[in-house]
matplotlib code that plots the C-alpha trace (Angstrom):
import matplotlib.pyplot as plt

x = [-6.7, -7.3, -8.4, -7.5, -9.8, -9.5, -10.7, -7.9, -8.7, -6.9, -4.2, -2.9, -3.5, -0.8, 1.0, 2.9, 0.9, 3.7, 4.3, 0.6, 0.4, 3.0, 0.4, -2.0, 0.0, 3.0, 5.0, 8.3, 8.4, 10.1, 7.3, 4.6, 6.3, 6.5, 2.8, 2.1, 4.2, 2.5, -0.9, -2.2, -2.8, -5.6, -6.6, -10.2, -10.0, -7.0, -3.4, -0.9, 2.8, 4.2, 4.9, 1.3, 0.1, -3.0, -6.1, -8.9, -11.5, -9.4, -10.5, -7.3, -7.6, -4.6, -4.9, -2.8, -1.9, -2.1, 1.2, 2.6, 5.2, 8.5, 12.0, 14.6, 16.7, 19.5, 18.3, 20.5, 20.0, 21.8, 22.7, 24.0, 26.7, 28.1, 30.4, 31.4, 33.9, 34.0, 31.7, 29.0, 27.5, 25.8, 23.2, 21.5, 18.2, 15.8, 12.3, 9.7, 11.9, 11.0, 13.9, 13.2, 10.6, 7.6, 5.1, 3.0, 5.7, 5.4, 8.0, 11.9, 13.4, 16.8, 17.6, 17.3, 19.6, 22.2, 22.3, 23.1, 26.0, 27.3, 26.5, 26.1, 24.6, 24.1, 21.4, 20.4, 17.1, 16.0, 15.5, 13.4, 15.6, 19.2, 21.6, 18.9, 19.9, 17.3, 14.8, 13.6, 10.0, 9.4, 8.9, 11.7, 15.1, 18.5, 21.1, 20.7, 23.5, 23.4, 25.6, 27.4, 28.1, 26.6, 29.3, 28.9, 25.0, 25.2, 27.5, 25.3, 22.2, 23.7, 24.6, 20.9, 20.1, 22.8, 22.1, 25.6, 24.2, 23.0, 20.6, 19.6, 16.9, 15.8, 12.1, 9.9, 6.7, 3.5, 3.0, 5.4, 7.1, 8.0, 10.4, 14.0, 14.5, 12.0, 11.9, 8.7, 8.5, 5.4, 4.8, 4.1, 2.0, -0.1, -3.3, -6.3, -8.5, -6.1, -3.4, -1.6, -0.8, 1.0, -0.1, 0.8, -1.0, -0.4, -1.6, 0.5, 3.1, 7.0, 8.7, 9.6, 11.7, 12.5, 14.5, 14.2, 15.9, 14.5, 16.7, 14.6, 11.1, 8.8, 5.5, 3.6, 6.5, 9.3, 12.5, 13.9, 16.6, 15.4, 17.4, 16.1, 16.5, 14.4, 13.7, 9.9, 8.1, 7.1, 8.4, 9.3, 6.0, 3.8, 5.4, 5.4, 1.6, 1.0, 2.3, 0.3, 3.3, 2.8, 5.6, 4.9, 3.4, 2.8, 0.0, -0.5, -0.4, -1.7, -4.9, -3.3, -2.9, 0.0, 2.6, 4.7, 5.2, 6.4, 6.9, 9.7, 11.8, 15.5, 18.0, 21.0, 23.5, 24.5, 27.0, 28.2, 31.1, 32.6, 32.1, 35.7, 37.8, 35.9, 36.3, 33.5, 32.3, 29.9, 28.4, 26.4, 24.5, 22.8, 19.1, 17.5, 16.6, 12.9, 13.4, 15.9, 13.5, 10.7, 12.7, 13.9, 10.5, 9.4, 12.3, 11.6, 8.0, 8.8, 11.2, 8.5, 6.1, 8.8]
y = [-22.6, -25.2, -24.2, -26.1, -25.2, -26.3, -25.2, -25.2, -27.6, -28.6, -30.5, -27.5, -24.9, -22.3, -24.0, -21.6, -21.3, -22.5, -25.6, -26.4, -26.2, -28.9, -31.3, -30.6, -30.4, -32.2, -29.1, -27.9, -25.4, -22.9, -23.3, -22.7, -19.7, -18.4, -18.8, -17.1, -14.3, -13.7, -13.4, -16.8, -18.1, -16.3, -16.9, -15.7, -14.1, -11.9, -12.5, -13.1, -13.9, -17.4, -17.2, -16.4, -18.7, -20.5, -20.1, -22.6, -22.3, -20.3, -20.9, -21.3, -21.2, -22.0, -21.1, -23.3, -21.9, -24.3, -25.7, -25.6, -28.0, -25.9, -27.0, -24.2, -24.8, -22.6, -20.4, -18.4, -14.6, -11.5, -10.4, -6.9, -7.9, -5.1, -7.0, -10.7, -12.8, -16.3, -15.2, -13.0, -11.6, -8.1, -7.7, -4.6, -6.1, -4.8, -4.0, -6.9, -9.7, -11.4, -12.3, -15.9, -18.5, -19.2, -22.1, -20.5, -19.2, -19.9, -17.4, -17.3, -15.5, -13.8, -16.9, -19.0, -16.7, -16.4, -20.3, -20.4, -17.9, -19.1, -22.9, -22.8, -20.7, -20.9, -23.2, -21.6, -20.4, -23.5, -24.7, -21.7, -19.1, -20.2, -17.3, -14.7, -12.5, -9.7, -8.9, -6.1, -6.0, -7.3, -3.9, -2.0, -1.9, -1.8, -3.6, -6.9, -8.9, -12.9, -15.2, -18.1, -20.0, -20.5, -18.6, -15.5, -16.0, -16.0, -12.9, -10.8, -11.8, -10.7, -7.3, -6.9, -7.5, -5.4, -2.6, -2.6, -3.2, 0.1, 0.3, 3.7, 4.2, 6.9, 7.3, 9.7, 10.4, 12.2, 15.7, 18.3, 17.5, 20.9, 19.9, 18.9, 16.0, 13.5, 10.3, 8.0, 5.8, 3.9, -0.1, -2.1, -5.3, -7.2, -5.5, -7.3, -6.3, -7.6, -10.1, -9.1, -5.7, -4.2, -1.2, 1.0, -0.7, -1.2, -4.8, -7.6, -5.4, -4.7, -1.4, 0.3, 3.5, 5.3, 8.4, 10.5, 13.5, 15.7, 16.0, 17.8, 19.4, 19.5, 21.1, 17.9, 15.5, 15.1, 13.1, 12.0, 9.7, 7.1, 5.2, 2.0, 1.9, -1.3, -3.8, -4.5, -5.7, -2.8, -0.4, 2.7, 2.2, 1.8, 4.7, 7.2, 6.4, 6.8, 10.3, 11.2, 11.0, 7.6, 6.4, 7.1, 4.1, 2.0, 0.1, -1.5, 1.6, 4.4, 5.1, 8.0, 7.9, 5.8, 6.6, 3.7, 0.3, -0.3, 2.0, 4.5, 3.2, 2.3, 0.8, 2.7, 2.1, -0.8, -0.8, -4.0, -5.5, -8.2, -11.4, -12.7, -9.8, -7.7, -4.6, -2.0, -2.1, 0.7, -0.3, 2.0, 1.7, 4.4, 5.0, 3.0, 4.6, 4.6, 6.4, 8.9, 9.6, 10.2, 12.8, 14.4, 14.7, 16.5, 18.9, 19.7, 20.3, 22.7, 24.7, 25.1, 26.3, 28.2]
z = [-9.1, -6.4, -3.0, 0.2, 3.2, 6.9, 10.2, 13.0, 15.7, 18.9, 17.1, 15.4, 18.1, 18.6, 15.5, 13.1, 10.0, 7.7, 9.9, 10.0, 6.3, 5.9, 7.4, 4.7, 1.5, 0.1, -0.4, 0.9, 3.5, 1.2, -1.2, 1.3, 2.8, -0.8, -1.3, 2.0, 1.1, -2.5, -0.5, -1.6, 2.1, 4.2, 7.7, 8.4, 4.9, 5.8, 4.7, 7.4, 8.0, 7.9, 11.8, 12.5, 15.4, 14.7, 16.9, 17.7, 14.7, 12.4, 8.8, 6.6, 2.9, 0.7, -3.0, -5.0, -8.6, -11.5, -12.1, -15.6, -16.3, -16.5, -17.0, -16.0, -19.1, -20.6, -23.3, -25.5, -25.1, -26.0, -22.5, -21.7, -19.1, -17.2, -14.9, -14.5, -12.8, -11.0, -8.2, -9.6, -12.8, -13.3, -16.1, -17.5, -17.7, -20.6, -20.2, -20.6, -19.1, -16.1, -13.7, -12.8, -13.7, -11.2, -10.9, -13.8, -16.0, -19.8, -21.1, -21.0, -18.2, -17.2, -15.3, -18.5, -20.3, -17.5, -17.2, -20.8, -20.4, -17.2, -17.2, -13.5, -10.8, -6.9, -5.8, -2.4, -3.8, -5.5, -9.1, -10.1, -8.7, -9.0, -8.4, -7.8, -4.8, -5.5, -8.2, -10.3, -11.9, -15.5, -16.8, -14.9, -16.6, -15.1, -13.0, -11.2, -9.6, -9.6, -7.7, -9.4, -6.2, -2.8, -1.0, -3.0, -2.6, 1.1, 1.3, -1.1, 0.7, 3.9, 2.3, 1.7, 5.2, 6.8, 4.0, 2.6, -0.7, -2.3, -5.2, -6.9, -9.5, -12.0, -12.1, -14.1, -12.2, -13.0, -11.4, -10.3, -6.8, -5.2, -2.6, -3.6, -1.3, 0.4, 2.5, 2.2, 5.3, 4.9, 5.3, 2.3, 2.4, 0.0, -1.1, 0.5, -2.5, -5.2, -4.3, -7.5, -6.0, -3.2, -1.1, 1.9, 4.6, 8.4, 8.9, 7.6, 6.1, 6.3, 6.9, 3.7, 3.2, 0.0, -0.3, -3.5, -4.9, -7.6, -10.7, -13.1, -13.3, -16.3, -16.9, -15.6, -14.7, -12.4, -12.9, -9.6, -8.3, -5.7, -3.1, -1.6, 2.2, 2.2, -0.6, -0.7, -3.8, -6.1, -3.4, -5.6, -7.5, -4.5, -2.5, -5.3, -6.1, -2.3, -2.1, -5.3, -8.0, -9.7, -12.1, -15.8, -17.7, -14.6, -15.6, -12.1, -9.9, -12.0, -14.4, -16.1, -19.8, -21.0, -23.6, -24.4, -22.8, -19.3, -16.3, -16.7, -13.8, -14.2, -11.8, -12.8, -9.9, -7.8, -5.1, -3.4, -1.4, -3.5, -1.8, -2.3, -2.6, -0.2, -2.2, -2.6, -6.2, -7.8, -11.2, -13.4, -16.7, -18.8, -19.3, -22.0, -25.2, -24.8, -21.2, -22.9, -25.7, -23.5, -21.5, -24.8, -26.0, -22.7, -23.0, -26.6, -26.0, -23.1, -25.2, -27.9, -25.3, -23.5]

ax = plt.figure().add_subplot(projection="3d")
ax.plot(x, y, z, "-o")
ax.set_aspect("equal")
plt.show()
């Protein structure tokens, strides 16, 4: 990874960070903002936002990931399509599949598979993220909607902003939550100690709100339904770890003993306003088999210990 370091002089005084970086590297502003969002830019050893106003003698460090040559080509995949029309496609994403390529991606992604199926997707998010309106983590399963054209993309993106798009998740967490309903209102930002992780933090963070409802309690676990009021990276995983009930099998946010692969977190319901018909659509998908098997195993063990 290459590092670009510079000290702010009078020429860059009070300039926005993202605009200042345009004078140092031959990148698009979108890519620079993405690098800042990913915590790969620091000012005086701290992560900041793109609109940070530079001060005299600030030390700026840009860490540029090694670029792997990558062509976003169509790849034939066995997609689980829940809904599709001329504007949108909704996929039930399996565990282990990344949503879109990055500058360092070497493996096939959902975007590659959808491009093969659809032939074309909206281009608003650039060549690496065509059609991508929102994301779910590699090891999270469930519903994701993608846009086939720019008008659909703009309409769906606006729904994320004005919160008319609703996403609900099932999560199995470690520990027994005693109250039936809860709201976690805690800002999330990049972990300054580990840039690959997010954390609840006041500085350089964004508001994050998760509501949850207890569905079933076990001896050492709780099955909950989570509603996202905001859409931050790793939001449910970070929030549940923050209150002491980390998602089962989450290799990033818990050190507890793992059983199986991938966190038991599933996006089971998606509600959107169709970008063309303006009709409200609610789509659902069942739990993946490994999640269902884990729950049944807990139920059987509790019956035996009954």
